[in-house]
ZAMARGU-4260 file (C-alpha; in steps of 0.2 Angstrom, whole numbers, plus 5000, padded with zeros to 4 digits):
<rodrens>
0) 5116/5054/5164 | 5105/5069/5159 | 5099/5081/5172 | 5084/5092/5171 | 5088/5110/5178
5) 5070/5115/5173 | 5055/5104/5170 | 5038/5108/5163 | 5021/5101/5166 | 5020/5082/5169
10) 5014/5070/5156 | 4999/5066/5166 | 4994/5084/5166 | 4996/5085/5147 | 4986/5069/5144
15) 4972/5076/5155 | 4971/5092/5145 | 4972/5082/5129 | 4956/5072/5134 | 4946/5088/5136
20) 4951/5094/5119 | 4946/5077/5111 | 4928/5078/5118 | 4925/5096/5112 | 4932/5091/5094
25) 4922/5075/5093 | 4905/5085/5097 | 4909/5098/5084 | 4913/5086/5071 | 4897/5076/5074
30) 4887/5092/5073 | 4895/5098/5056 | 4892/5080/5049 | 4874/5081/5054 | 4869/5099/5050
35) 4882/5105/5038 | 4881/5123/5034 | 4869/5127/5048 | 4882/5120/5061 | 4897/5129/5052
40) 4888/5146/5053 | 4883/5144/5071 | 4901/5139/5076 | 4908/5154/5066 | 4897/5166/5075
45) 4901/5157/5092 | 4920/5157/5090 | 4924/5171/5078 | 4908/5182/5079 | 4908/5181/5060
50) 4892/5178/5050 | 4894/5182/5031 | 4882/5178/5017 | 4895/5166/5011 | 4911/5160/5018
55) 4918/5158/5001 | 4926/5174/4994 | 4921/5178/4976 | 4933/5186/4963 | 4928/5203/4967
60) 4930/5200/4985 | 4947/5194/4983 | 4953/5209/4972 | 4946/5221/4984 | 4954/5213/4999
65) 4971/5211/4990 | 4971/5230/4985 | 4972/5233/5004 | 4989/5225/5005 | 5004/5237/5003
70) 5016/5235/4988 | 5030/5231/5000 | 5020/5217/5008 | 5015/5210/4992 | 5033/5210/4986
75) 5039/5201/5002 | 5025/5188/5000 | 5030/5184/4982 | 5048/5183/4987 | 5044/5170/5001
80) 5033/5161/4989 | 5047/5160/4976 | 5058/5152/4988 | 5045/5139/4993 | 5040/5135/4975
85) 5058/5133/4969 | 5063/5121/4983 | 5046/5111/4980 | 5050/5110/4962 | 5067/5103/4966
90) 5059/5090/4977 | 5047/5085/4964 | 5061/5082/4952 | 5067/5068/4964 | 5050/5058/4961
95) 5050/5047/4946 | 5038/5035/4938 | 5045/5017/4937 | 5043/5003/4924 | 5053/4988/4924
100) 5053/4970/4917 | 5056/4959/4932 | 5056/4943/4922 | 5053/4939/4903 | 5035/4945/4899
105) 5032/4953/4917 | 5031/4972/4918 | 5029/4980/4935 | 5028/4999/4938 | 5022/5013/4948
110) 5015/5030/4944 | 5015/5046/4954 | 4998/5053/4954 | 4993/5069/4963 | 4978/5069/4975
115) 4963/5077/4966 | 4958/5089/4980 | 4965/5097/4995 | 4959/5108/5009 | 4973/5119/5016
120) 4971/5126/5033 | 4980/5143/5037 | 4980/5147/5056 | 4974/5164/5062 | 4971/5165/5080
125) 4981/5178/5089 | 4993/5179/5074 | 4989/5179/5055 | 5000/5165/5049 | 5003/5172/5031
130) 5017/5160/5028 | 5006/5144/5031 | 4997/5148/5015 | 5014/5147/5005 | 5018/5131/5013
135) 5002/5121/5009 | 4995/5130/4994 | 5010/5132/4984 | 5017/5115/4988 | 5000/5107/4983
140) 5000/5117/4967 | 5018/5112/4962 | 5013/5093/4966 | 4999/5095/4953 | 4984/5095/4964
145) 4969/5102/4953 | 4957/5108/4966 | 4964/5118/4981 | 4953/5125/4994 | 4961/5136/5007
150) 4953/5143/5023 | 4959/5155/5037 | 4949/5163/5051 | 4943/5181/5051 | 4954/5194/5059
155) 4944/5208/5067 | 4928/5202/5059 | 4934/5201/5041 | 4946/5192/5030 | 4965/5196/5033
160) 4971/5204/5017 | 4989/5197/5017 | 4983/5179/5020 | 4970/5181/5006 | 4984/5188/4995
165) 4995/5173/4999 | 4982/5160/4996 | 4977/5168/4979 | 4995/5170/4973 | 4999/5153/4979
170) 4986/5145/4968 | 4970/5142/4978 | 4955/5138/4968 | 4943/5142/4982 | 4946/5154/4997
175) 4936/5153/5013 | 4936/5165/5027 | 4932/5152/5041 | 4942/5146/5056 | 4946/5132/5068
180) 4937/5115/5069 | 4923/5121/5058 | 4935/5125/5044 | 4943/5109/5045 | 4927/5099/5047
185) 4918/5108/5032 | 4933/5105/5020 | 4935/5087/5026 | 4916/5082/5027 | 4909/5094/5014
190) 4893/5104/5016 | 4880/5111/5003 | 4891/5126/5000 | 4908/5119/5003 | 4915/5104/4992
195) 4923/5090/5001 | 4942/5088/4999 | 4951/5072/4998 | 4965/5078/5010 | 4967/5091/5024
200) 4984/5099/5027 | 4991/5113/5037 | 4996/5117/5055 | 4985/5124/5069 | 4981/5124/5087
205) 4977/5109/5098 | 4959/5109/5092 | 4964/5109/5074 | 4977/5096/5076 | 4964/5085/5085
210) 4951/5088/5072 | 4963/5081/5059 | 4967/5066/5070 | 4949/5062/5072 | 4945/5064/5053
215) 4960/5054/5047 | 4953/5039/5037 | 4938/5048/5031 | 4951/5060/5023 | 4969/5060/5021
220) 4980/5072/5031 | 4998/5078/5030 | 5003/5074/5048 | 4999/5078/5066 | 5005/5096/5067
225) 5000/5103/5085 | 5007/5116/5095 | 5025/5122/5090 | 5040/5113/5098 | 5057/5120/5098
230) 5073/5111/5104 | 5090/5121/5105 | 5105/5110/5105 | 5120/5121/5111 | 5137/5119/5118
235) 5150/5131/5126 | 5153/5139/5108 | 5136/5147/5109 | 5129/5161/5120 | 5115/5163/5132
240) 5107/5178/5123 | 5105/5169/5106 | 5099/5153/5115 | 5086/5163/5125 | 5080/5173/5109
245) 5078/5157/5099 | 5068/5148/5113 | 5056/5163/5116 | 5055/5166/5097 | 5045/5150/5096
250) 5037/5150/5114 | 5027/5165/5108 | 5017/5154/5096 | 5005/5149/5111 | 5004/5145/5129
255) 5006/5126/5126 | 5022/5127/5114 | 5037/5118/5122 | 5054/5126/5121 | 5069/5116/5127
260) 5087/5119/5129 | 5098/5104/5128 | 5117/5107/5132 | 5132/5100/5139 | 5137/5116/5147
265) 5130/5120/5164 | 5137/5138/5163 | 5127/5140/5146 | 5111/5132/5154 | 5111/5143/5169
270) 5115/5159/5160 | 5101/5155/5147 | 5088/5153/5161 | 5093/5170/5167 | 5093/5178/5150
275) 5076/5171/5146 | 5069/5181/5161 | 5078/5196/5155 | 5071/5194/5137 | 5053/5192/5144
280) 5054/5210/5151 | 5057/5216/5133 | 5047/5204/5122 | 5031/5212/5116 | 5023/5194/5116
285) 5029/5190/5133 | 5011/5187/5140 | 5010/5171/5130 | 5029/5166/5129 | 5031/5167/5148
290) 5016/5155/5151 | 5023/5143/5138 | 5041/5144/5146 | 5034/5142/5163 | 5023/5127/5159
295) 5032/5118/5145 | 5050/5125/5145 | 5064/5113/5150 | 5083/5114/5152 | 5092/5098/5151
300) 5110/5096/5155 | 5120/5082/5146 | 5137/5075/5148 | 5143/5075/5130 | 5137/5075/5112
305) 5132/5057/5112 | 5120/5059/5127 | 5113/5075/5118 | 5109/5065/5103 | 5101/5051/5113
310) 5089/5064/5122 | 5085/5073/5106 | 5080/5057/5097 | 5069/5053/5112 | 5061/5070/5111
315) 5058/5069/5092 | 5054/5088/5091 | 5047/5098/5077 | 5061/5111/5076 | 5079/5107/5081
320) 5091/5122/5081 | 5109/5116/5083 | 5122/5128/5088 | 5138/5118/5092 | 5156/5117/5087
325) 5152/5103/5075 | 5135/5104/5068 | 5138/5091/5055 | 5139/5078/5069 | 5121/5081/5073
330) 5116/5081/5055 | 5124/5064/5053 | 5118/5056/5069 | 5101/5064/5073 | 5086/5053/5067
335) 5070/5060/5074 | 5066/5078/5070 | 5054/5088/5059 | 5067/5100/5053 | 5085/5104/5057
340) 5093/5122/5058 | 5112/5120/5058 | 5123/5134/5065 | 5119/5151/5073 | 5118/5160/5056
345) 5101/5151/5053 | 5086/5149/5064 | 5068/5142/5065 | 5060/5159/5060 | 5069/5158/5043
350) 5061/5141/5040 | 5044/5147/5047 | 5043/5162/5035 | 5054/5163/5020 | 5070/5152/5017
355) 5060/5139/5007 | 5059/5123/5017 | 5041/5119/5023 | 5036/5124/5040 | 5022/5111/5042
360) 5031/5099/5053 | 5027/5084/5064 | 5025/5087/5083 | 5021/5076/5098 | 5035/5064/5093
365) 5027/5060/5076 | 5045/5064/5069 | 5049/5046/5074 | 5039/5040/5059 | 5036/5055/5047
370) 5044/5070/5040 | 5036/5087/5036 | 5025/5092/5022 | 5032/5092/5005 | 5026/5089/4987
375) 5027/5070/4990 | 5013/5071/5003 | 5001/5076/4989 | 5006/5062/4978 | 5000/5044/4978
380) 5013/5031/4972 | 5001/5019/4963 | 5008/5002/4956 | 5003/4993/4941 | 5007/4976/4932
385) 5006/4969/4914 | 5009/4951/4909 | 5014/4951/4890 | 5016/4933/4886 | 5007/4916/4888
390) 5022/4909/4895 | 5024/4922/4909 | 5006/4921/4914 | 5007/4902/4915 | 5023/4902/4925
395) 5017/4915/4938 | 5000/4907/4938 | 5008/4890/4944 | 5017/4898/4958 | 5001/4908/4963
400) 4990/4893/4962 | 5001/4883/4975 | 5003/4898/4986 | 4984/4901/4987 | 4982/4883/4991
405) 4994/4885/5005 | 4984/4899/5013 | 4967/4890/5009 | 4961/4903/4996 | 4952/4893/4983
410) 4944/4908/4974 | 4961/4916/4973 | 4969/4900/4967 | 4956/4898/4953 | 4960/4915/4946
415) 4977/4908/4943 | 4971/4891/4937 | 4960/4898/4923 | 4975/4907/4916 | 4986/4891/4917
420) 4972/4882/4907 | 4969/4896/4895 | 4987/4902/4892 | 4997/4887/4896 | 4986/4873/4889
425) 4987/4863/4905 | 4974/4852/4911 | 4971/4858/4929 | 4954/4855/4937 | 4944/4870/4943
430) 4948/4874/4961 | 4963/4862/4962 | 4980/4867/4965 | 4994/4867/4952 | 5006/4853/4955
</rodrens>
């Protein structure tokens, strides 16, 4: 039976905090819906102290901003974007249109159609999340989305040059300098100056995640991507230093980012907890990471691999780093995760920044029913049908007529009946069931 050597906040405490966020987000979304640009401007001043003439950057703005990015930084951005683009293209190759004759004269098929317009949110906050621009903008571009709006908050009162460069080279059609709930709301709902998008994607803090949740239905979303979660699965072949580094490397995202060690080695568990405290004395971002570790960090001791699999599937975490003797055992048996990082040679940071897989991933157990962002999220698989012969229409019509009568749908049934009369030459009365 699993033993918790360290626990975080209780579920009831987390729910209480979530309820406060819901009310704040609801009020802001209603305000933007009613007052549009005026509300967006007020919110930008309130939260970011930013009040430009326009939140949309023009071509001259973009050029001047990108000129501030060093040559080395631009080269690194383009390298990372190449990795994301190459993997996304390979994923796209897995998607095929379909057309099949299911019976003589009956053609069924589906087409993969890109969403027309997408709003990509790129988090700023304490850290400028340059990599998030690659993950959303490039992937939408590869999928074939024609209209891509991207938005990131200002940094120190102005657009962040590296983020703007990443958005531009990724293929954004419109770049906004706008953050938080007001950015998501303006792209989802549309204002006089900002066109409405059909879909909103990208990670963010608890307020951005909640805004996407409340807007879902009015627009599409990629998934619920809230505060970063990381789960380290390790056995006695791993060591405390690397486990602690990988836990804190994600805990620094924010004060509500859970980081959990799941192990079958009590020695590793105890040594890792001590090593975390040592690392916190050195980590420049310890001010945030120590709060996250204190309030949301956990250490879970299991008896064996099977119990580790069971607990990991219950957690259904966003990032799962596996450092065990047999990493393929976990690859073959884990079902619920956003992304796997197998072996000590890789880590979550590689996936976050550069290796090519997408870092926008499900949180809060959403990995039970969805994977992360990929080209397929931007594509609608839409079916169609053709009936080529009178005989096929009559045959299908007779079945349809009787099945409609079984359900009591007279109008549906008559749609079949008129075709039985017209294409089959059969004398069936209007609104009567085919025998």
